[in-house]
C-alpha positions in Angstrom: 7.5 -3.2 6.2 10.4 -1.7 6.7 10.6 2.3 5.0 14.0 1.8 4.8 14.9 -1.6 3.8 19.1 -0.3 3.4 21.4 3.2 3.0 24.3 2.7 1.7 25.9 6.3 3.3 23.7 8.8 2.0 22.0 6.7 -0.8 18.3 5.4 0.8 16.5 2.4 -0.6 13.0 2.3 0.7 10.8 -0.7 0.2 7.9 0.8 -1.6 10.5 2.0 -4.4 11.9 -1.3 -4.5 8.3 -3.3 -4.1 7.7 -0.9 -7.4 10.6 -1.7 -9.6 10.0 -5.5 -8.8 7.0 -5.3 -10.0 7.4 -4.3 -13.0 11.0 -5.3 -14.0 8.6 -9.3 -13.4 6.0 -7.6 -15.9 8.3 -6.7 -18.2 10.4 -9.8 -18.0 6.7 -11.8 -18.4 5.0 -9.6 -21.0 8.1 -9.9 -23.4 7.7 -13.7 -22.7 4.3 -14.6 -23.4 3.3 -11.5 -26.1 3.6 -13.7 -28.4 0.9 -16.4 -27.3 -1.2 -13.3 -27.4 -0.7 -12.8 -30.9 1.5 -9.5 -29.6 4.5 -8.0 -30.5 7.3 -8.2 -27.7 7.5 -4.0 -28.2 3.7 -3.1 -28.1 3.4 -5.4 -25.1 6.7 -3.3 -22.9 5.3 -0.1 -25.6 1.9 -1.4 -23.0 4.2 -1.9 -19.5 5.6 1.9 -20.0 2.4 4.1 -20.4 0.6 1.8 -17.8 3.7 2.4 -15.7 4.1 6.4 -16.6 0.4 7.7 -16.5 0.1 5.5 -12.9 2.9 7.4 -11.3 1.9 10.2 -12.7 -2.3 9.7 -11.6 -1.8 8.5 -8.4 0.4 11.9 -8.1 -2.4 14.2 -9.5 -4.5 12.5 -7.2 -3.0 13.3 -3.6 -2.1 16.7 -4.8 -6.1 17.3 -5.4 -6.5 16.3 -1.7 -4.3 18.5 -0.3 -4.5 21.0 -2.3 -4.0 23.6 0.5 -0.6 22.3 0.8 0.9 22.4 -2.6 -1.4 25.8 -3.2 2.4 27.6 -1.1 5.0 25.8 -3.4 3.4 25.0 -6.5 6.6 23.0 -7.6 6.4 21.1 -4.6 4.0 19.2 -7.0 6.9 18.1 -8.8 8.3 16.5 -5.7 7.8 12.8 -5.7 10.6 11.4 -3.6 9.1 13.2 -0.7 6.1 10.6 -0.1 3.1 11.6 -1.2 1.1 9.4 -4.5 -2.4 7.6 -4.3 -3.7 3.6 -5.2 -5.9 4.6 -6.9 -5.1 7.9 -8.8 -2.6 5.9 -10.0 -5.0 2.8 -10.5 -7.5 4.8 -12.6 -5.8 7.1 -14.8 -3.3 3.6 -16.0 -6.4 2.7 -16.5 -7.0 5.1 -18.9 -4.6 5.8 -20.5 -4.8 2.1 -21.0 -7.9 1.8 -22.3 -6.5 4.4 -25.1 -3.2 2.6 -26.1 -5.7 -0.2 -27.1 -7.6 1.6 -29.0 -4.6 3.0 -30.4 -3.9 0.0 -31.5 -6.4 -1.0 -32.2 -5.9 -4.0 -30.0 -8.1 -5.2 -27.4 -8.9 -3.9 -24.0 
């Protein structure tokens, strides 16, 4: 897989970010269409998607920072620079799983 799909001048479109955005878009459309069939409101389904997406990104970054703590201890603000790379998929998975569980319990939904 090519890391850069294409660029327009100084703007680069990376394959990982493009695929992640495409996946979120597909899931948003599916959630919007199928939520009523599952007995959920469309708004609640899209809220759940938002919570899962954001918590996944945060968890992926946090776990990367934990694994590379010595690099970040010298420049703590660089922990926030996600655009320079550094996401760990299983950190995102477990954070999204945890936050998804909390979200379902808060909204009295089945997990």
